[in-house]
C-alpha positions in Angstrom: 39.9 -51.1 54.5 41.6 -52.6 57.6 44.4 -55.1 57.1 45.1 -56.1 60.7 48.8 -55.5 60.0 51.3 -52.9 60.7 50.1 -51.0 57.6 47.3 -49.7 59.7 49.5 -48.6 62.6 49.7 -45.0 63.7 51.9 -42.9 66.0 51.0 -39.5 67.5 52.4 -37.2 70.1 51.3 -34.1 72.0 53.1 -31.7 74.4 51.9 -32.0 77.9 50.8 -28.9 79.9 51.8 -30.6 83.1 54.5 -33.3 83.0 53.0 -36.8 83.4 49.4 -35.7 82.8 48.3 -37.2 79.5 46.9 -34.9 76.7 45.2 -35.8 73.5 48.0 -36.2 70.9 47.8 -33.7 68.1 50.8 -34.4 66.0 50.8 -37.5 63.6 54.0 -39.0 62.3 54.8 -41.4 59.5 57.1 -43.9 61.2 59.2 -46.9 60.3 59.1 -48.9 63.6 58.7 -48.5 67.3 59.5 -50.4 70.5 57.8 -48.4 73.2 56.6 -50.7 76.0 55.5 -50.9 79.6 58.2 -52.1 82.0 56.7 -53.4 85.2 58.8 -54.5 88.2 57.6 -57.7 89.8 58.2 -58.4 93.5 58.8 -62.1 94.0 58.3 -64.0 97.3 61.5 -65.4 98.9 60.1 -66.7 102.2 60.6 -70.4 103.1 57.5 -72.4 103.8 57.5 -76.0 105.0 55.9 -78.3 102.4 56.0 -75.8 99.6 59.0 -75.4 97.3 57.6 -73.2 94.5 56.9 -69.5 94.7 53.2 -68.7 95.4 51.3 -66.6 92.8 49.3 -64.9 95.6 52.5 -63.2 96.8 53.6 -61.8 93.5 52.9 -58.1 93.0 53.9 -55.2 90.7 55.8 -52.5 92.7 56.8 -50.2 89.9 55.6 -49.3 86.4 57.7 -47.4 83.8 57.8 -47.0 80.0 60.8 -47.2 77.7 61.6 -47.7 74.0 62.2 -45.8 70.8 60.8 -45.0 67.4 62.3 -44.3 64.1 60.9 -42.1 61.3 62.0 -40.7 58.0 62.8 -37.0 58.5 59.9 -35.1 57.1 60.0 -31.5 55.8 57.0 -30.7 58.0 55.9 -31.4 61.5 59.2 -32.2 63.1 59.6 -29.1 65.3 57.8 -30.7 68.3 60.2 -33.6 68.3 63.3 -31.5 68.0 62.0 -29.2 70.8 61.8 -32.1 73.2 65.0 -33.8 72.0 67.0 -30.7 72.8 64.7 -29.2 75.4 64.6 -26.0 73.4 62.6 -22.9 74.3 61.0 -22.5 70.8 57.2 -22.1 71.1 56.3 -20.6 67.7 58.1 -20.6 64.4 59.4 -17.2 63.2 57.7 -16.0 60.0 59.9 -15.5 56.9 58.3 -14.6 53.6 54.9 -16.4 53.7 54.3 -19.2 54.0 57.9 -20.1 55.0 58.9 -20.1 58.7 62.0 -20.8 60.7 62.7 -22.6 63.9 66.0 -22.4 65.7 66.4 -25.1 68.4 69.3 -25.1 70.9 69.7 -27.0 74.2 67.7 -25.9 77.1 65.9 -27.0 80.3 64.2 -30.4 80.3 62.3 -29.7 83.5 58.5 -29.5 83.0 58.7 -30.7 79.4 56.9 -34.0 78.6 55.2 -35.7 75.7 52.1 -37.9 75.5 52.8 -40.5 72.9 50.1 -42.8 71.5 50.8 -45.8 69.4 47.9 -47.5 67.5 48.7 -51.2 67.1 46.6 -53.3 64.8 45.2 -56.5 66.1 45.3 -59.2 63.4 42.3 -61.2 64.5 39.9 -58.3 64.6 41.5 -55.7 62.4 41.0 -53.1 65.2 43.7 -50.7 65.9 44.3 -50.8 69.7 45.5 -47.6 71.4 48.5 -47.6 73.8 48.9 -44.1 75.4 52.2 -43.3 77.2 52.3 -40.2 79.4 55.3 -38.4 80.9 57.7 -39.2 78.1 61.0 -37.5 77.7 63.4 -37.9 74.8 66.7 -39.1 76.5 68.6 -39.7 73.3 68.3 -39.3 69.6 70.2 -40.2 66.4 70.0 -38.5 63.0 71.4 -40.7 60.2 72.1 -39.5 56.7 73.2 -42.4 54.5 74.0 -42.7 50.8 71.0 -43.7 48.6 68.6 -43.5 51.6 66.1 -41.2 53.2 67.5 -39.5 56.3 66.1 -41.0 59.5 65.6 -39.8 63.1 65.6 -42.3 65.9 64.2 -41.1 69.3 64.6 -43.0 72.6 62.1 -42.2 75.2 61.5 -42.8 78.9 57.9 -42.5 80.2 55.8 -42.6 83.3 52.7 -44.6 82.6 50.8 -46.6 80.0 47.0 -46.5 79.4 45.0 -48.8 77.1 41.6 -47.3 77.8 42.2 -43.9 76.2 40.5 -43.6 72.9 42.5 -43.7 69.7 43.1 -40.2 68.4 42.3 -39.4 64.8 45.5 -39.2 62.8 45.9 -36.1 60.6 49.2 -35.6 58.8 50.8 -32.3 57.6 49.6 -31.4 54.1 52.3 -31.4 51.5 54.9 -33.0 53.7 57.9 -34.6 51.9 61.1 -36.2 53.0 64.7 -35.1 52.7 67.3 -37.0 50.6 71.0 -37.9 50.8 71.2 -36.4 47.3 70.5 -32.9 48.6 72.8 -33.1 51.7 76.0 -31.1 52.2 78.7 -31.3 54.8 81.3 -28.7 55.7 84.1 -28.5 58.2 86.0 -25.5 59.5 85.3 -21.8 59.4 84.2 -19.4 62.1 81.0 -19.8 64.2 79.2 -16.8 65.6 75.9 -16.3 67.2 73.8 -13.1 66.8 70.1 -12.5 67.7 69.8 -16.1 68.9 71.0 -17.7 65.7 74.3 -19.3 65.0 76.0 -19.2 61.6 79.3 -20.5 60.3 81.3 -18.5 57.7 84.4 -19.7 55.8 83.6 -23.4 56.1 84.8 -25.8 53.4 82.7 -28.4 51.8 84.1 -31.9 52.5 85.5 -33.1 49.2 86.2 -36.8 50.0 83.5 -39.3 49.4 81.3 -39.5 52.5 78.7 -42.3 52.5 77.1 -41.8 55.9 76.9 -39.1 58.5 75.4 -39.9 61.9 74.9 -37.5 64.8 73.7 -38.6 68.2 72.6 -36.7 71.3 72.2 -38.0 74.8 70.9 -36.3 77.9 71.4 -38.7 80.9 68.5 -38.5 83.3 67.5 -40.0 86.6 64.6 -42.3 85.5 64.1 -44.2 88.7 62.7 -41.4 90.9 60.1 -43.7 92.5 59.1 -42.8 96.1 56.5 -43.4 98.7 53.1 -42.1 97.9 53.6 -42.3 94.1 51.6 -45.6 93.7 54.5 -47.2 91.9 54.9 -44.4 89.3 58.0 -42.3 88.9 58.4 -38.6 89.5 59.7 -36.5 86.7 62.9 -37.5 85.1 65.7 -35.0 85.8 69.2 -34.6 84.2 71.9 -36.2 86.3 75.0 -36.3 84.2 76.8 -34.5 81.4 74.9 -34.4 78.1 76.9 -35.5 75.0 76.7 -34.9 71.3 78.7 -37.4 69.2 78.8 -38.7 65.7 80.6 -40.5 62.9 81.5 -40.1 59.3 81.9 -43.1 57.0 84.2 -41.9 54.2 87.0 -42.7 51.9 90.5 -42.2 53.4 91.5 -38.5 53.3 94.6 -37.6 55.2 94.6 -33.8 54.9 90.8 -33.4 55.2 90.1 -35.7 58.2 93.1 -37.6 59.6 95.4 -34.6 60.1 92.7 -32.7 62.1 92.4 -35.8 64.3 96.1 -36.1 65.1 96.4 -32.3 65.6 93.4 -32.2 68.0 91.9 -29.4 66.0 88.6 -27.8 67.0 86.3 -27.3 64.0 82.8 -26.2 63.2 80.7 -28.9 61.4 77.6 -28.1 59.4 75.2 -30.7 58.0 72.6 -29.3 55.7 69.6 -31.0 54.1 67.8 -29.0 51.4 64.4 -29.8 50.1 62.0 -28.2 47.6 61.0 -24.6 47.3 58.3 -23.5 49.8 55.7 -22.1 47.4 56.8 -18.7 46.2 58.5 -17.7 49.5 62.0 -17.8 48.0 63.0 -20.3 50.7 63.4 -24.1 50.5 62.6 -26.8 53.0 65.7 -27.0 55.2 67.2 -29.0 58.0 70.5 -27.6 59.2 72.6 -29.0 62.1 75.5 -26.7 63.3 78.1 -28.0 65.7 80.4 -25.1 66.4 83.2 -26.9 68.2 83.9 -30.5 67.0 86.9 -32.6 67.7 87.7 -35.7 65.6 88.4 -38.5 68.1 88.9 -41.5 66.0 90.0 -41.7 62.3 91.8 -45.0 61.5 92.2 -45.8 57.8 92.8 -49.5 57.3 93.4 -51.6 54.2 91.0 -54.5 54.1 92.0 -55.7 50.6 92.1 -54.5 47.1 89.1 -52.2 47.4 89.1 -48.4 48.2 90.6 -47.6 51.6 88.0 -46.2 53.9 87.9 -44.7 57.3 85.3 -44.3 60.0 85.8 -40.9 61.7 84.3 -40.5 65.1 83.7 -37.0 66.5 82.3 -35.2 69.6 80.9 -31.8 69.9 81.9 -29.5 72.7 81.0 -26.1 74.1 83.2 -23.3 72.8 81.9 -21.1 75.7 80.4 -18.7 73.1 78.0 -20.5 70.9 75.5 -23.3 71.7 77.1 -26.7 71.4 74.4 -27.6 68.8 71.8 -25.8 66.8 69.0 -27.4 64.8 67.5 -25.0 62.3 64.3 -25.9 60.4 62.8 -23.9 57.5 59.5 -25.2 56.5 55.9 -24.3 55.8 54.9 -25.0 59.4 52.9 -22.3 61.1 53.2 -24.1 64.5 55.5 -26.6 66.1 
């Protein structure tokens, strides 16, 4: 039964064959919120006309149309591969089979050119109860943030830039992955140090040490700056494909209790350390594997770690870090083990 409220909303995405050409979205996501919107640029008249001091509506036009915004979702154990592929521009096309039905995806940074998503948001209309489709083509994920907080479900926030909005495209039928669950802070682990190595396209870290101090939140952000204003003559006010135009970054922070040896000393010594964040879920049938999300940053530097006394409570510190290239391993690897047969 329709409610006419956000309870009936849906969000779907699909990989475009040709950037900017909309496809029917085929991946449905349970999401928390979204802010994707059309951004028109209005040309306003500035000419002076005797006897008229207000701007004339007949001379106002729209010269450009663009799309921007973000959406946040709880990180599911299934169906997330497409989003990570486009967040990192990875080359993964099909998950690798493990013991059935478990599969593995290994995402590392790649080429954003030619990659695009069609994102469709179904927004319920209170007066009618109808879910109105808004379809956005030519979307690229320019930045993302994974947040793992104490007593909370890990979330992934994705910020997109797109080419066009259509409201006449039919609402796609939402179909969610069967048996999908979410990860939990209770099953998260964090380690620092060790040795990173890459073999057969997969990075591993050996000898890392689990962080012993109390960490209440881990946040990792990625950003790939792009030229998003490639409007030109003959494009009818629509942009050409967004292209990278500056150095991509991977940053993050740890909210933790003060630990001099474990965090602060690495900060002052300018140490370079591997960081591994692992979220483990339930067993995948009888495969012997569990649902897994693993983030490996082979070369991290702690760039801010100030412990301050704010009163009688436990002394805490917010530790900022940045991931770099060690010229041997990918600067980030996102590994997913799930029951997904496709991205």
